[in-house]
Residue, then its C-alpha position, 0 to 999 in steps of 0.5 A: m914545284a922546288t919552290a911549291t908551298t901551302r897555307t899548312g906547309l907542305k914541303l915538296l920534296t922534287t927530283i929531276l930525272y937525266n935518263t935517257y930510257q928507251t922507247g916503245r917497249n913492249v911488256a909480257v902478253d901477260f903481264k896487263s891481264n894480272l895486272k890489279i890497279v887500286f884507286d885513290q877513293f878521294l881522286p882516283q883519276w890521279n892517285y893509284t897504286p898499280k899491285p903485278q901479280l905475283q908468279v911462281i913459275 
């Protein structure tokens, strides 16, 4: 990716993550039900933004 170019001169920034992350972790039961996902209009299958709802306890 670091050497990718475009005709219009778009510059790319890449980062390699060397951390090891634990797999198999579960989220809170109500987290997914309160998660709003906003999909991009141009490429919704690739571009989306998860927006968790704020919960006041």
